[in-house]
MIDRENLO-840256 format. One record per residue (C-alpha): residue number from 0; x, y, z. Coordinates in Angstrom, 1 decimal. Layout:
N
<node num="NUM" x="X" y="Y" z="Z"/>
...
END
This chain:
154
<node num="0" x="158.8" y="126.9" z="132.3"/>
<node num="1" x="155.9" y="125.1" z="130.6"/>
<node num="2" x="153.2" y="124.0" z="132.9"/>
<node num="3" x="151.1" y="120.9" z="132.2"/>
<node num="4" x="147.6" y="121.4" z="130.9"/>
<node num="5" x="144.8" y="118.8" z="130.3"/>
<node num="6" x="142.5" y="118.3" z="127.3"/>
<node num="7" x="139.9" y="120.5" z="128.7"/>
<node num="8" x="142.3" y="123.4" z="129.0"/>
<node num="9" x="143.4" y="122.8" z="125.4"/>
<node num="10" x="139.7" y="122.9" z="124.4"/>
<node num="11" x="139.3" y="126.2" z="126.2"/>
<node num="12" x="142.5" y="127.7" z="124.7"/>
<node num="13" x="141.5" y="126.5" z="121.1"/>
<node num="14" x="137.9" y="127.9" z="121.5"/>
<node num="15" x="139.1" y="131.4" z="122.8"/>
<node num="16" x="141.6" y="131.7" z="120.0"/>
<node num="17" x="138.6" y="131.5" z="117.5"/>
<node num="18" x="136.4" y="133.8" z="119.5"/>
<node num="19" x="137.4" y="135.4" z="122.8"/>
<node num="20" x="134.3" y="137.6" z="122.9"/>
<node num="21" x="131.8" y="134.8" z="123.6"/>
<node num="22" x="130.2" y="134.5" z="126.8"/>
<node num="23" x="131.3" y="132.0" z="129.5"/>
<node num="24" x="127.9" y="130.3" z="129.1"/>
<node num="25" x="128.5" y="129.9" z="125.4"/>
<node num="26" x="132.1" y="128.8" z="125.9"/>
<node num="27" x="131.0" y="126.3" z="128.7"/>
<node num="28" x="128.4" y="124.9" z="126.3"/>
<node num="29" x="131.0" y="124.3" z="123.6"/>
<node num="30" x="133.6" y="122.7" z="126.1"/>
<node num="31" x="131.0" y="120.7" z="128.0"/>
<node num="32" x="131.5" y="122.6" z="131.4"/>
<node num="33" x="129.2" y="125.0" z="133.5"/>
<node num="34" x="129.9" y="128.6" z="132.9"/>
<node num="35" x="131.5" y="129.0" z="136.4"/>
<node num="36" x="133.7" y="126.0" z="135.9"/>
<node num="37" x="134.8" y="127.3" z="132.5"/>
<node num="38" x="135.4" y="130.7" z="134.0"/>
<node num="39" x="137.6" y="129.3" z="136.8"/>
<node num="40" x="139.7" y="127.2" z="134.4"/>
<node num="41" x="140.1" y="130.2" z="132.1"/>
<node num="42" x="141.2" y="132.4" z="134.9"/>
<node num="43" x="143.7" y="129.9" z="136.0"/>
<node num="44" x="145.1" y="129.6" z="132.4"/>
<node num="45" x="145.4" y="133.5" z="132.4"/>
<node num="46" x="147.1" y="133.6" z="135.8"/>
<node num="47" x="149.5" y="130.8" z="134.7"/>
<node num="48" x="150.5" y="132.8" z="131.7"/>
<node num="49" x="148.9" y="130.6" z="128.9"/>
<node num="50" x="146.7" y="133.7" z="127.9"/>
<node num="51" x="148.9" y="136.6" z="127.0"/>
<node num="52" x="146.2" y="139.0" z="126.3"/>
<node num="53" x="143.1" y="139.7" z="124.2"/>
<node num="54" x="142.8" y="141.9" z="121.2"/>
<node num="55" x="140.6" y="142.6" z="118.2"/>
<node num="56" x="141.9" y="141.9" z="114.6"/>
<node num="57" x="141.2" y="145.0" z="112.5"/>
<node num="58" x="140.6" y="145.1" z="108.8"/>
<node num="59" x="143.6" y="146.8" z="107.1"/>
<node num="60" x="141.6" y="147.4" z="104.2"/>
<node num="61" x="138.6" y="149.1" z="105.8"/>
<node num="62" x="141.3" y="151.3" z="107.6"/>
<node num="63" x="142.9" y="152.2" z="104.3"/>
<node num="64" x="146.0" y="150.4" z="104.9"/>
<node num="65" x="145.7" y="148.0" z="101.8"/>
<node num="66" x="149.7" y="147.6" z="101.2"/>
<node num="67" x="151.6" y="145.3" z="103.3"/>
<node num="68" x="155.4" y="145.0" z="103.0"/>
<node num="69" x="158.0" y="142.7" z="104.7"/>
<node num="70" x="161.3" y="144.6" z="105.0"/>
<node num="71" x="164.5" y="142.7" z="105.6"/>
<node num="72" x="167.2" y="144.8" z="107.4"/>
<node num="73" x="170.9" y="144.2" z="107.9"/>
<node num="74" x="172.8" y="146.2" z="110.4"/>
<node num="75" x="176.3" y="147.7" z="110.4"/>
<node num="76" x="177.4" y="146.0" z="113.5"/>
<node num="77" x="176.4" y="143.0" z="115.6"/>
<node num="78" x="177.1" y="144.7" z="118.9"/>
<node num="79" x="174.5" y="144.8" z="121.7"/>
<node num="80" x="174.5" y="148.7" z="121.5"/>
<node num="81" x="173.7" y="148.6" z="117.8"/>
<node num="82" x="170.7" y="146.2" z="118.3"/>
<node num="83" x="169.4" y="148.0" z="121.3"/>
<node num="84" x="169.4" y="151.4" z="119.6"/>
<node num="85" x="167.7" y="149.9" z="116.4"/>
<node num="86" x="165.0" y="148.1" z="118.5"/>
<node num="87" x="164.2" y="151.2" z="120.5"/>
<node num="88" x="163.8" y="153.3" z="117.4"/>
<node num="89" x="161.7" y="150.8" z="115.5"/>
<node num="90" x="159.2" y="150.6" z="118.4"/>
<node num="91" x="158.3" y="154.3" z="117.7"/>
<node num="92" x="157.2" y="153.6" z="114.0"/>
<node num="93" x="153.4" y="153.0" z="114.1"/>
<node num="94" x="153.4" y="151.4" z="110.6"/>
<node num="95" x="155.7" y="148.7" z="111.8"/>
<node num="96" x="153.3" y="145.9" z="113.0"/>
<node num="97" x="156.0" y="143.4" z="113.8"/>
<node num="98" x="159.6" y="143.3" z="114.2"/>
<node num="99" x="161.7" y="140.0" z="114.4"/>
<node num="100" x="165.4" y="139.5" z="115.2"/>
<node num="101" x="166.4" y="136.9" z="112.6"/>
<node num="102" x="168.9" y="134.1" z="112.1"/>
<node num="103" x="170.2" y="134.0" z="108.4"/>
<node num="104" x="171.0" y="136.7" z="105.9"/>
<node num="105" x="169.1" y="139.5" z="107.5"/>
<node num="106" x="169.3" y="140.8" z="111.1"/>
<node num="107" x="165.6" y="141.8" z="111.3"/>
<node num="108" x="162.5" y="141.5" z="109.3"/>
<node num="109" x="159.6" y="144.0" z="109.7"/>
<node num="110" x="156.0" y="143.7" z="108.7"/>
<node num="111" x="154.7" y="147.1" z="107.8"/>
<node num="112" x="151.4" y="148.6" z="106.4"/>
<node num="113" x="150.7" y="151.6" z="104.3"/>
<node num="114" x="147.9" y="153.3" z="102.5"/>
<node num="115" x="149.7" y="153.4" z="99.0"/>
<node num="116" x="153.0" y="153.4" z="97.3"/>
<node num="117" x="153.7" y="157.1" z="98.1"/>
<node num="118" x="153.2" y="156.4" z="101.8"/>
<node num="119" x="155.5" y="153.4" z="101.7"/>
<node num="120" x="158.2" y="155.6" z="99.9"/>
<node num="121" x="157.9" y="158.1" z="102.7"/>
<node num="122" x="158.1" y="155.4" z="105.3"/>
<node num="123" x="161.1" y="153.9" z="103.6"/>
<node num="124" x="163.0" y="157.1" z="102.9"/>
<node num="125" x="162.2" y="159.0" z="106.1"/>
<node num="126" x="161.9" y="156.4" z="108.7"/>
<node num="127" x="163.2" y="153.0" z="107.9"/>
<node num="128" x="166.4" y="154.0" z="106.1"/>
<node num="129" x="167.2" y="156.3" z="109.0"/>
<node num="130" x="166.9" y="153.7" z="111.7"/>
<node num="131" x="170.2" y="153.5" z="113.7"/>
<node num="132" x="172.7" y="151.0" z="112.4"/>
<node num="133" x="170.9" y="150.1" z="109.2"/>
<node num="134" x="173.3" y="149.0" z="106.4"/>
<node num="135" x="171.1" y="147.2" z="104.0"/>
<node num="136" x="167.3" y="147.1" z="103.2"/>
<node num="137" x="165.4" y="144.7" z="101.1"/>
<node num="138" x="161.6" y="145.2" z="100.7"/>
<node num="139" x="159.0" y="142.8" z="99.6"/>
<node num="140" x="155.4" y="143.7" z="98.7"/>
<node num="141" x="152.8" y="141.2" z="99.9"/>
<node num="142" x="150.5" y="140.7" z="96.9"/>
<node num="143" x="147.8" y="138.8" z="98.8"/>
<node num="144" x="147.6" y="137.2" z="102.2"/>
<node num="145" x="147.0" y="133.5" z="101.8"/>
<node num="146" x="146.8" y="132.6" z="105.6"/>
<node num="147" x="146.6" y="135.0" z="108.5"/>
<node num="148" x="147.6" y="133.8" z="111.9"/>
<node num="149" x="144.6" y="132.5" z="113.6"/>
<node num="150" x="145.5" y="130.0" z="116.4"/>
<node num="151" x="148.4" y="128.0" z="117.8"/>
<node num="152" x="148.4" y="124.3" z="117.2"/>
<node num="153" x="147.5" y="123.0" z="120.7"/>
END
């Protein structure tokens, strides 16, 4: 259930999407509230589920994970058992950053990162191709990231 939020709440949510590490004093100055009022509102937004968590965005390149692929997968069956087995197994592959159940030609799309082509070949052959229920795999290499997720349009 979507709970109503006002314009000040929206300003807080927009600001923390850009930088959640700033102090309450800095956030309050930007929003036009005292640090304590800003803190109360942010805590309320967190408690109501508008803020799902906080995390750092790491540099793939600095970590040696310069190759990014999107892998489309179709399964052998559309049964709940097949979907559950696939989803359980894919969660255990650390190179898989995201897994989405899709509507359309493919059942799932994965976003994976690797160090190089040899690492991708191993990932593809030893892990992805052996996931339960996989019937078809189509991989796409991301040449360059044009826009990375940054914030929701609120």
